[in-house]
Structure formats: structure tokens, C-alpha cells
KOLVODREN-589457 format. One record per residue: x, y, z of N, C-alpha, C, O in turn; residue in three letters. Coordinates in steps of 0.001 Angstrom, whole numbers, plus 500000, padded with zeros to 6 digits. Example, Ala and Ser with C-alpha at 12.3 -4.5 7.8 and 13.67 -1.06 7.14 Angstrom:
513190494310507800512300495500507800513200496700507800514236496681508465ala 512850497750507080513670498940507140512900500030507870513409501138508039ser 
//
This chain:
791445714304736119790550715250736783789121714734736744788346714965737673met 788774714039735673787437713475735575787169712466736681786094712449737280gly 788173711621736941788018710628737997787757711288739341786909710843740113leu 788496712351739607788389713033740893786966713538741132786502713584742272lys 786283713911740064784950714484740196783954713478740766783123713843741599ala 784022712216740331783017711260740794783518710312741879782714709651742536trp 784821710235742074785342709370743131785316710106744459785972711136744618val 784562709581745407784396710281746683784892709484747885785269710077748896arg 784902708158747798785305707345748948786811707450749162787584707538748208his 787209707438750426788608707678750771789560706702750096790531707120749465glu 789296705420750220790181704410749656790302704540748143791397704467747586gly 789156704734747486789164704864746034789844706157745616790555706198744612thr 789623707214746389790246708498746089791763708375746143792475708965745330leu 792243707611747100793678707400747233794225706724745980795290707091745484arg 793493705738745470793911705059744241793892706029743064794786706012742218cys 792861706876743021792755707863741954793943708809741982794495709164740940thr 794329709212743178795477710114743311796749709438742831797620710091742256gln 796865708133743060798027707401742564798058707433741043799112707634740439leu 796895707233740427796824707263738970797201708634738435797980708751737489leu 796639709675739052796932711034738606798401711359738829799027712062738035gln 798938710836739923800344711073740241801224710505739131802181711147738697tyr 800899709317738683801710708690737638801551709416736317802525709599735587glu 800339709830736004800070710417734696800568711858734585801079712256733539glu 800423712637735651800628714076735530801895714579736211802532715511735720glu 802264713979737326803245714624738197804465713767738504805232714076739415asp 804647712673737731805702711730738096807061712400738213807663712393739287trp 807545712973737135808907713525737120809048714680738100810020714754738852val 808069715583738087808147716753738964808145716348740440808919716881741234arg 807272715404740802807170715018742199808397714251742680808795714385743837asp 808996713455741809810212712749742198811323713757742475812070713603743440ile 811437714777741645812441715819741868812153716556743179813066716849743951ala 810874716851743417810484717516744658810788716639745858811251717120746892thr 810523715348745713810783714404746796812249714419747182812578714453748368leu 813129714396746200814563714400746482814968715678747214815793715648748127lys 814375716805746801814650718065747481814199718009748938814948718371749845leu 812969717552749150812418717485750501813247716538751359813464716790752544lys 813702715460750760814480714470751497815742715105752073816083714880753234arg 816423715890751267817687716454751720817485717654752642818294717884753542ser 816430718410752431816235719639753216815401719411754470815610720086755479lys 814463718475754424813577718248755566813509716747755856812461716121755701his 814621716193756271814692714747756477813640714285757481812981713267757270glu 813484715027758566812447714704759539811196715498759192811299716596758646gln 810026714970759494808796715722759274808159715425757925807058715903757654gly 808816714654757076808203714234755815808191712707755730808153712127754644his 808224712077756899808334710625756943807176709965756219807376709042755429thr 805954710438756489804781709823755900804778709996754385804508709051753643arg 805079711211753934805100711493752507806191710690751812805981710148750727glu 807365710619752449808490709897751884808145708415751722808483707794750714arg 807459707855752739807079706449752685806116706202751533806250705219750804thr 805150707091751371804159706938750302804831706981748939804590706116748096trp 805670707981748723806364708119747442807291706935747198807336706376746102his 808030706565748239809000705490748096808342704178747738808825703457746865gly 807230703855748413806518702616748145805989702600746719806072701590746022thr 805446703735746300804847703792744970805901703745743877805687703128742833tyr 807037704392744109808064704460743082808679703086742817809241702853741747ser 808574702181743787809095700836743579808338700098742487808905699248741800asn 807057700418742323806247699746741317805990700641740112805376700209739136thr 806451701872740176806204702820739091807262702755738008808203701967738104gly 807117703577736977808106703620735901809448704136736403809495704979737298pro 810517703644735843811850704039736320812416705162735479813528705624735734asn 
//
């Protein structure tokens, strides 16, 4: 949350969100992703791509 306060540029903010995603929401978001995948296969393409790309380099 501290990072979010001073990071304002779009590109850097995106990186900050990745860090926060790994630290705070990893397990919950992966479970949510699987739910969204099965229930809303279309219409979450962008989100699915972002999560999928990141999970390849994230903790297993």
C-alpha cells in the first residue's frame, strides 16, 4: 500500500500492482481466475492473459 501512494506513472504502477498481487492476493486471485475462466470464458480475455503470463513466472 505504501508503494501505491507514491507510484503514479502508469508503467510503474502496473509493476507495483504485480508486486502487490504476489504479496497479498496470489492464492485468492488464482482461485478467482479459475472461476472466471469456467463461468465467463469470453469477455475476460485481457484479464486471463495478464494472470496467465504472470503466473508463469510466479510461485507455483
